C-alpha positions as a Markdown table, in Angstrom:
| # | Residue | x | y | z |
|---|---|---|---|---|
| 1 | Met | -53.8 | 246.7 | 285.5 |
| 2 | Thr | -56.2 | 249.2 | 287.0 |
| 3 | Asn | -57.5 | 247.0 | 289.8 |
| 4 | Leu | -56.5 | 249.4 | 292.6 |
| 5 | Glu | -58.4 | 252.6 | 291.5 |
| 6 | Gly | -59.9 | 254.2 | 294.6 |
| 7 | Lys | -57.5 | 252.3 | 296.9 |
| 8 | Val | -55.1 | 254.0 | 299.3 |
| 9 | Val | -51.8 | 252.4 | 299.9 |
| 10 | Leu | -48.6 | 253.2 | 301.9 |
| 11 | Val | -45.1 | 252.0 | 300.9 |
| 12 | Thr | -42.4 | 252.7 | 303.5 |
| 13 | Gly | -38.8 | 253.2 | 302.4 |
| 14 | Ala | -39.6 | 254.1 | 298.8 |
| 15 | Thr | -36.8 | 256.5 | 297.7 |
| 16 | Arg | -35.1 | 253.7 | 295.7 |
| 17 | Gly | -34.7 | 250.0 | 295.2 |
| 18 | Ile | -37.5 | 247.6 | 296.0 |
| 19 | Gly | -39.6 | 250.3 | 297.7 |
| 20 | Lys | -39.6 | 252.5 | 294.6 |
| 21 | Gly | -40.5 | 249.5 | 292.3 |
| 22 | Ile | -43.4 | 248.6 | 294.6 |
| 23 | Ala | -44.7 | 252.1 | 294.5 |
| 24 | Val | -44.5 | 252.3 | 290.7 |
| 25 | Gly | -46.2 | 248.9 | 290.4 |
| 26 | Leu | -49.1 | 250.1 | 292.7 |
| 27 | Gly | -49.2 | 253.3 | 290.6 |
| 28 | Glu | -49.6 | 251.2 | 287.4 |
| 29 | Ala | -52.7 | 249.7 | 289.0 |
| 30 | Gly | -54.2 | 253.1 | 289.7 |
| 31 | Ala | -53.7 | 253.4 | 293.4 |
| 32 | Thr | -53.2 | 256.5 | 295.5 |
| 33 | Val | -49.7 | 255.8 | 296.8 |
| 34 | Tyr | -48.2 | 257.4 | 300.0 |
| 35 | Ile | -44.5 | 256.9 | 300.1 |
| 36 | Thr | -42.0 | 257.5 | 302.8 |
| 37 | Gly | -38.2 | 258.0 | 303.0 |
| 38 | Arg | -35.6 | 260.2 | 304.6 |
| 39 | Ser | -34.7 | 262.2 | 301.4 |
| 40 | Leu | -37.3 | 264.4 | 299.8 |
| 41 | Asp | -34.9 | 265.8 | 297.2 |
| 42 | Ser | -31.4 | 264.9 | 295.9 |
| 43 | Asn | -28.4 | 265.8 | 297.9 |
| 44 | Ile | -24.7 | 265.0 | 297.8 |
| 45 | Ser | -24.9 | 261.9 | 300.1 |
| 46 | Asn | -27.9 | 260.5 | 298.3 |
| 47 | Asn | -26.9 | 259.1 | 295.0 |
| 48 | Tyr | -29.6 | 256.6 | 294.4 |
| 49 | Gly | -32.9 | 258.6 | 294.5 |
| 50 | Asn | -35.3 | 260.5 | 296.6 |
| 51 | Leu | -39.0 | 260.7 | 297.2 |
| 52 | Asn | -39.7 | 263.3 | 294.5 |
| 53 | Asp | -38.0 | 261.0 | 291.9 |
| 54 | Thr | -40.3 | 258.2 | 293.0 |
| 55 | Lys | -43.3 | 260.5 | 292.9 |
| 56 | Ile | -42.6 | 261.3 | 289.3 |
| 57 | Ala | -42.2 | 257.7 | 288.4 |
| 58 | Val | -45.4 | 256.7 | 290.1 |
| 59 | Glu | -47.4 | 259.4 | 288.4 |
| 60 | Glu | -45.9 | 258.5 | 285.0 |
| 61 | Ala | -47.1 | 255.0 | 285.6 |
| 62 | Gly | -50.7 | 256.2 | 286.2 |
| 63 | Gly | -51.0 | 256.6 | 290.0 |
| 64 | Val | -51.4 | 259.4 | 292.4 |
| 65 | Cys | -48.4 | 259.8 | 294.7 |
| 66 | Ile | -48.0 | 261.6 | 298.0 |
| 67 | Pro | -44.4 | 261.7 | 299.4 |
| 68 | Val | -44.0 | 262.1 | 303.1 |
| 69 | Gln | -40.5 | 262.6 | 304.6 |
| 70 | Val | -40.3 | 260.2 | 307.5 |
| 71 | Asp | -37.4 | 258.7 | 309.5 |
| 72 | His | -38.8 | 255.3 | 310.6 |
| 73 | Ser | -36.5 | 255.1 | 313.6 |
| 74 | Asp | -38.6 | 258.0 | 315.1 |
| 75 | Asp | -41.9 | 256.6 | 316.4 |
| 76 | Glu | -43.5 | 260.1 | 316.6 |
| 77 | Gln | -42.8 | 260.8 | 312.9 |
| 78 | Val | -44.5 | 257.5 | 312.1 |
| 79 | Arg | -47.5 | 258.3 | 314.3 |
| 80 | Leu | -47.9 | 261.7 | 312.5 |
| 81 | Leu | -47.7 | 259.9 | 309.1 |
| 82 | Phe | -50.7 | 257.7 | 309.9 |
| 83 | Glu | -52.5 | 260.6 | 311.5 |
| 84 | Arg | -52.1 | 262.5 | 308.2 |
| 85 | Ile | -53.4 | 259.5 | 306.1 |
| 86 | Gln | -56.3 | 259.2 | 308.6 |
| 87 | Asp | -57.3 | 262.8 | 308.1 |
| 88 | Glu | -56.6 | 263.1 | 304.4 |
| 89 | Gln | -58.3 | 259.8 | 303.4 |
| 90 | Tyr | -61.1 | 259.7 | 305.9 |
| 91 | Gly | -59.7 | 256.7 | 307.7 |
| 92 | Gln | -59.1 | 254.6 | 304.6 |
| 93 | Leu | -55.9 | 252.6 | 304.2 |
| 94 | Asp | -56.2 | 249.5 | 302.1 |
| 95 | Leu | -52.6 | 248.4 | 302.0 |
| 96 | Leu | -49.4 | 248.8 | 304.0 |
| 97 | Val | -46.1 | 247.6 | 302.6 |
| 98 | Asn | -43.5 | 247.3 | 305.3 |
| 99 | Asn | -40.3 | 247.8 | 303.3 |
| 100 | Ala | -38.1 | 250.5 | 305.0 |
| 101 | Tyr | -34.7 | 249.1 | 305.8 |
| 102 | Ser | -31.5 | 250.8 | 307.0 |
| 103 | Gly | -29.1 | 247.9 | 307.1 |
| 104 | Val | -27.8 | 247.8 | 303.6 |
| 105 | Arg | -24.7 | 250.0 | 304.1 |
| 106 | Ala | -23.8 | 248.3 | 307.4 |
| 107 | Leu | -24.1 | 244.8 | 305.9 |
| 108 | Thr | -21.9 | 245.9 | 303.0 |
| 109 | Asp | -19.3 | 247.4 | 305.3 |
| 110 | Ser | -19.2 | 244.2 | 307.4 |
| 111 | Asn | -17.6 | 242.6 | 304.3 |
| 112 | Gly | -18.5 | 239.0 | 305.2 |
| 113 | Lys | -16.8 | 239.1 | 308.6 |
| 114 | Pro | -18.2 | 236.7 | 311.3 |
| 115 | Phe | -20.7 | 238.4 | 313.8 |
| 116 | Trp | -18.1 | 238.6 | 316.6 |
| 117 | Asp | -15.7 | 240.6 | 314.5 |
| 118 | Asn | -18.3 | 243.2 | 313.7 |
| 119 | Asp | -19.4 | 246.1 | 315.8 |
| 120 | Ile | -22.5 | 245.2 | 317.8 |
| 121 | Ser | -24.2 | 248.2 | 316.2 |
| 122 | Leu | -24.7 | 245.9 | 313.2 |
| 123 | Trp | -27.7 | 244.4 | 314.9 |
| 124 | Asp | -29.5 | 247.7 | 315.3 |
| 125 | Ala | -28.6 | 248.8 | 311.8 |
| 126 | Ser | -30.2 | 245.6 | 310.5 |
| 127 | Asn | -33.2 | 245.3 | 312.7 |
| 128 | Asn | -34.3 | 248.7 | 314.0 |
| 129 | Val | -35.5 | 250.1 | 310.7 |
| 130 | Gly | -36.3 | 246.8 | 309.1 |
| 131 | Leu | -38.0 | 244.8 | 311.9 |
| 132 | Arg | -39.0 | 247.1 | 314.8 |
| 133 | Ser | -40.1 | 249.7 | 312.4 |
| 134 | His | -42.4 | 247.2 | 310.6 |
| 135 | Tyr | -44.0 | 246.4 | 313.9 |
| 136 | Ile | -44.6 | 250.1 | 314.7 |
| 137 | Ala | -46.1 | 250.8 | 311.3 |
| 138 | Ser | -48.3 | 247.7 | 311.5 |
| 139 | Val | -49.7 | 248.9 | 314.8 |
| 140 | Phe | -50.9 | 252.1 | 313.4 |
| 141 | Ala | -52.1 | 250.5 | 310.1 |
| 142 | Ala | -54.0 | 247.8 | 312.0 |
| 143 | Arg | -55.9 | 250.4 | 314.1 |
| 144 | Met | -57.2 | 251.9 | 310.8 |
| 145 | Met | -57.9 | 248.7 | 309.0 |
| 146 | Thr | -59.6 | 246.8 | 311.8 |
| 147 | Lys | -62.2 | 249.6 | 312.1 |
| 148 | Arg | -63.1 | 249.2 | 308.4 |
| 149 | Lys | -62.7 | 245.4 | 308.6 |
| 150 | Gln | -60.6 | 245.2 | 305.5 |
| 151 | Gly | -57.0 | 245.6 | 304.4 |
| 152 | Leu | -53.7 | 244.0 | 303.8 |
| 153 | Ile | -50.3 | 244.3 | 305.5 |
| 154 | Ser | -47.4 | 243.1 | 303.4 |
| 155 | Thr | -44.0 | 242.7 | 305.0 |
| 156 | Ile | -41.0 | 242.5 | 302.7 |
| 157 | Ser | -38.7 | 239.7 | 303.9 |
| 158 | Ser | -36.4 | 237.3 | 302.1 |
| 159 | Trp | -35.2 | 233.8 | 301.9 |
| 160 | Gly | -32.6 | 234.9 | 304.4 |
| 161 | Gly | -35.2 | 233.8 | 306.9 |
| 162 | Leu | -34.6 | 230.2 | 305.7 |
| 163 | Ser | -31.0 | 230.1 | 304.7 |
| 164 | Tyr | -27.8 | 231.9 | 305.5 |
| 165 | Ile | -27.2 | 234.9 | 303.2 |
| 166 | Phe | -25.7 | 238.1 | 304.6 |
| 167 | Gly | -24.9 | 237.1 | 308.2 |
| 168 | Val | -26.4 | 236.5 | 311.6 |
| 169 | Ala | -28.1 | 239.9 | 312.2 |
| 170 | Tyr | -29.7 | 239.8 | 308.8 |
| 171 | Gly | -31.0 | 236.3 | 309.0 |
| 172 | Ala | -32.4 | 236.7 | 312.5 |
| 173 | Gly | -34.2 | 239.8 | 311.3 |
| 174 | Lys | -35.7 | 238.2 | 308.3 |
| 175 | Val | -37.0 | 235.1 | 310.1 |
| 176 | Ala | -38.5 | 237.5 | 312.6 |
| 177 | Cys | -40.2 | 239.4 | 309.8 |
| 178 | Asp | -41.8 | 236.2 | 308.7 |
| 179 | Arg | -43.0 | 235.4 | 312.2 |
| 180 | Leu | -44.2 | 238.9 | 312.6 |
| 181 | Ala | -46.4 | 238.6 | 309.5 |
| 182 | Ala | -47.7 | 235.2 | 310.6 |
| 183 | Asp | -48.5 | 236.1 | 314.2 |
| 184 | Met | -50.2 | 239.4 | 313.1 |
| 185 | Ala | -52.3 | 237.4 | 310.8 |
| 186 | Val | -53.7 | 235.4 | 313.7 |
| 187 | Glu | -54.9 | 238.5 | 315.6 |
| 188 | Leu | -56.1 | 240.3 | 312.5 |
| 189 | Lys | -58.1 | 237.5 | 310.9 |
| 190 | Pro | -61.3 | 238.1 | 313.0 |
| 191 | Tyr | -61.3 | 241.6 | 311.6 |
| 192 | Asn | -60.9 | 240.4 | 307.9 |
| 193 | Val | -57.5 | 242.0 | 307.6 |
| 194 | Ala | -54.7 | 239.9 | 306.0 |
| 195 | Ser | -51.0 | 239.9 | 306.8 |
| 196 | Ile | -48.4 | 238.2 | 304.5 |
| 197 | Ser | -44.7 | 238.0 | 304.1 |
| 198 | Ile | -43.3 | 238.7 | 300.7 |
| 199 | Trp | -40.1 | 237.1 | 299.4 |
| 200 | Pro | -38.6 | 238.6 | 296.2 |
| 201 | Gly | -35.8 | 236.8 | 294.5 |
| 202 | Ile | -32.5 | 238.4 | 293.7 |
| 203 | Val | -33.5 | 241.9 | 292.9 |
| 204 | Gly | -31.3 | 244.2 | 290.8 |
| 205 | Thr | -31.6 | 247.3 | 293.0 |
| 206 | Glu | -29.2 | 250.2 | 292.5 |
| 207 | His | -27.0 | 249.0 | 295.3 |
| 208 | Phe | -26.8 | 245.4 | 294.3 |
| 209 | Ser | -26.1 | 246.4 | 290.7 |
| 210 | Ser | -23.1 | 248.3 | 291.9 |
| 211 | Leu | -22.0 | 245.3 | 294.0 |
| 212 | Ala | -22.4 | 243.1 | 290.9 |
| 213 | Asp | -20.1 | 245.3 | 288.9 |
| 214 | Leu | -17.5 | 245.2 | 291.7 |
| 215 | Trp | -17.7 | 241.4 | 292.2 |
| 216 | Ser | -17.6 | 240.7 | 288.4 |
| 217 | Gln | -14.0 | 242.0 | 288.6 |
| 218 | Glu | -13.0 | 239.5 | 291.3 |
| 219 | Asp | -11.9 | 235.9 | 291.0 |
| 220 | Thr | -14.2 | 234.4 | 293.6 |
| 221 | Ser | -15.5 | 231.0 | 294.5 |
| 222 | Asp | -18.2 | 232.5 | 296.8 |
| 223 | Pro | -21.5 | 231.4 | 295.2 |
| 224 | Met | -23.3 | 234.4 | 296.5 |
| 225 | Lys | -20.9 | 236.8 | 294.9 |
| 226 | Ser | -20.8 | 234.7 | 291.7 |
| 227 | Ile | -24.5 | 234.6 | 291.1 |
| 228 | Phe | -24.8 | 238.3 | 291.8 |
| 229 | Ser | -21.9 | 239.2 | 289.4 |
| 230 | Glu | -23.5 | 237.2 | 286.6 |
| 231 | Arg | -27.0 | 238.6 | 287.3 |
| 232 | Tyr | -28.5 | 235.2 | 287.0 |
| 233 | Asn | -32.3 | 235.1 | 287.2 |
| 234 | Trp | -32.5 | 238.7 | 288.5 |
| 235 | Glu | -35.8 | 240.4 | 289.1 |
| 236 | Thr | -36.4 | 244.1 | 288.9 |
| 237 | Pro | -38.1 | 246.0 | 291.8 |
| 238 | Leu | -41.1 | 246.5 | 289.5 |
| 239 | Leu | -42.0 | 242.8 | 289.5 |
| 240 | Thr | -42.5 | 242.9 | 293.3 |
| 241 | Gly | -44.7 | 245.9 | 292.9 |
| 242 | Arg | -46.8 | 244.2 | 290.2 |
| 243 | Val | -47.2 | 241.1 | 292.4 |
| 244 | Ile | -48.3 | 243.1 | 295.4 |
| 245 | Ala | -50.7 | 245.1 | 293.3 |
| 246 | Gln | -52.3 | 241.8 | 292.2 |
| 247 | Leu | -52.6 | 240.6 | 295.8 |
| 248 | Ala | -54.0 | 243.9 | 297.0 |
| 249 | Gly | -56.7 | 243.7 | 294.3 |
| 250 | Glu | -57.8 | 240.2 | 295.2 |
| 251 | Ser | -61.2 | 239.5 | 296.7 |
| 252 | Ser | -61.3 | 239.4 | 300.5 |
| 253 | Ser | -61.9 | 235.7 | 300.5 |
| 254 | Asn | -58.9 | 235.0 | 298.3 |
| 255 | Ile | -56.4 | 237.2 | 300.2 |
| 256 | Met | -57.6 | 235.7 | 303.5 |
| 257 | Arg | -56.7 | 232.3 | 302.2 |
| 258 | Arg | -53.1 | 233.5 | 301.9 |
| 259 | Thr | -52.9 | 235.3 | 305.3 |
| 260 | Gly | -50.1 | 234.3 | 307.6 |
| 261 | Arg | -48.1 | 232.7 | 304.9 |
| 262 | Val | -44.9 | 233.5 | 302.9 |
| 263 | Gln | -45.7 | 234.5 | 299.3 |
| 264 | Ile | -42.8 | 234.2 | 296.8 |
| 265 | Val | -42.9 | 236.9 | 294.1 |
| 266 | Ala | -41.9 | 234.8 | 291.1 |
| 267 | Glu | -44.5 | 232.1 | 292.0 |
| 268 | Ile | -47.3 | 234.7 | 292.3 |
| 269 | Ala | -46.2 | 236.2 | 289.0 |
| 270 | Arg | -46.2 | 232.8 | 287.3 |
| 271 | Gln | -49.7 | 232.1 | 288.7 |
| 272 | Tyr | -51.2 | 235.2 | 287.3 |
| 273 | Gly | -49.1 | 235.6 | 284.1 |
| 274 | Ile | -47.4 | 238.8 | 285.5 |
| 275 | Val | -44.2 | 239.6 | 283.7 |
| 276 | Asp | -41.2 | 241.7 | 284.8 |
| 277 | Glu | -39.9 | 244.8 | 283.2 |
| 278 | Gly | -38.9 | 243.9 | 279.6 |
| 279 | Gly | -41.3 | 241.0 | 279.5 |
| 280 | Thr | -39.1 | 238.5 | 281.4 |
| 281 | Ser | -40.4 | 235.8 | 283.7 |
| 282 | Pro | -37.8 | 234.9 | 286.5 |
| 283 | Val | -38.2 | 231.6 | 288.1 |
| 284 | Ser | -38.9 | 231.0 | 291.8 |
| 285 | Leu | -35.9 | 230.9 | 294.2 |
| 286 | Arg | -37.0 | 227.4 | 295.1 |
| 287 | Ser | -37.2 | 226.3 | 291.5 |
| 288 | Leu | -34.8 | 223.5 | 290.5 |
| 289 | Arg | -33.8 | 225.8 | 287.6 |
| 290 | Phe | -32.7 | 228.4 | 290.2 |
| 291 | Phe | -31.4 | 226.2 | 292.9 |
| 292 | Leu | -29.1 | 223.9 | 290.9 |
| 293 | Pro | -27.2 | 226.6 | 289.0 |
| 294 | Phe | -26.9 | 228.6 | 292.2 |
| 295 | Ala | -25.3 | 225.6 | 294.0 |
| 296 | Leu | -23.4 | 224.5 | 291.0 |
| 297 | Pro | -22.4 | 227.6 | 289.0 |
| 298 | Gly | -21.2 | 225.5 | 286.0 |
| 299 | Leu | -24.8 | 224.6 | 285.2 |
| 300 | Arg | -25.9 | 228.2 | 284.6 |
| 301 | Lys | -25.1 | 228.1 | 280.9 |
| 302 | Tyr | -27.5 | 225.1 | 280.7 |
| 303 | Ser | -30.2 | 226.5 | 282.9 |
| 304 | Ser | -32.9 | 226.5 | 280.1 |
| 305 | Leu | -32.6 | 222.7 | 280.1 |
| 306 | Ile | -33.3 | 222.4 | 283.8 |
| 307 | Pro | -37.0 | 221.8 | 284.7 |
| 308 | Asp | -38.8 | 224.6 | 286.4 |
| 309 | Val | -40.1 | 222.6 | 289.3 |
| 310 | Lys | -40.4 | 223.5 | 293.0 |
| 311 | Val | -37.8 | 222.0 | 295.3 |
| 312 | Pro | -39.3 | 221.0 | 298.7 |
| 313 | Trp | -38.3 | 223.3 | 301.6 |
| 314 | Ser | -36.8 | 220.3 | 303.4 |
| 315 | Leu | -34.2 | 219.8 | 300.6 |
| 316 | Leu | -33.4 | 223.5 | 300.5 |
| 317 | Leu | -32.7 | 223.4 | 304.3 |
| 318 | Ile | -30.4 | 220.4 | 303.9 |
| 319 | Gly | -28.5 | 222.3 | 301.2 |
| 320 | Ala | -28.3 | 225.4 | 303.4 |
| 321 | Leu | -26.9 | 223.4 | 306.3 |
| 322 | Ser | -24.4 | 221.6 | 304.3 |
| 323 | Ser | -23.0 | 224.8 | 302.7 |
| 324 | Pro | -23.6 | 227.8 | 304.9 |
| 325 | Lys | -22.6 | 230.3 | 302.2 |
| 326 | Ile | -25.6 | 229.3 | 300.2 |
């Protein structure tokens, strides 16, 4: 795809994982991609990548990449980031992807303990850079986009906003991300700026891949650990990037029809014939083909025989309430 040539985009938290995949997907489409993260180069404590690694990958994919070292817990650094884009791109910013998230390590260290047995700092680790930071970045992006009366703000969330996944702090933050995107859409709509929430499926990031390797050695009945260890219906970070590139390249009238709503990566990919790395086509997390084998692990070997049809949200909620680990 080259539908984003001449477009200026910003992806926060792009040193690795979903953020890196999004940046590469936008680079494939020909965009000028600003990326942020705390690590510009490799260091001993950073085993999973850095901004310069992402820059190389974006440029190899065909994009122009501008790395900017930013700590998204520091509002002044964020302000200076947008001031730089304003000056360098003459006020143009076509897409903001709110992706930066600092809670992965804290959630892993919580090791499935109930919220009252964790340190209260888990809340800030999950929702300072990952919710508050999305709001701050959106404020500065909206100031640029509303002046030009065009643009898209995409906030990376997850189905943790609908169903229990990684604990109370995580779930509260994700449902808040969805509400943030929806309410921003109301206020941005008169200015022809769209705001959407993006739900990837189970994404094989560097961190989750290492967890999968660990859990594969355990004898566990936990369906979350089981489905991770088997890598069932995994997506790569690049699929999210390709889907966002498609959405960012849509006509203004089309993207405004989506504003304020959750967009599921696998469903947008299916709609437009977008394939993942290696040519695979993961199903939606609300597909019967995903949901049944997730709830009943014994069905995974027969998943190809299960119809790929959407399960109503109401039924998913019933399943979530009846089995809080799913």
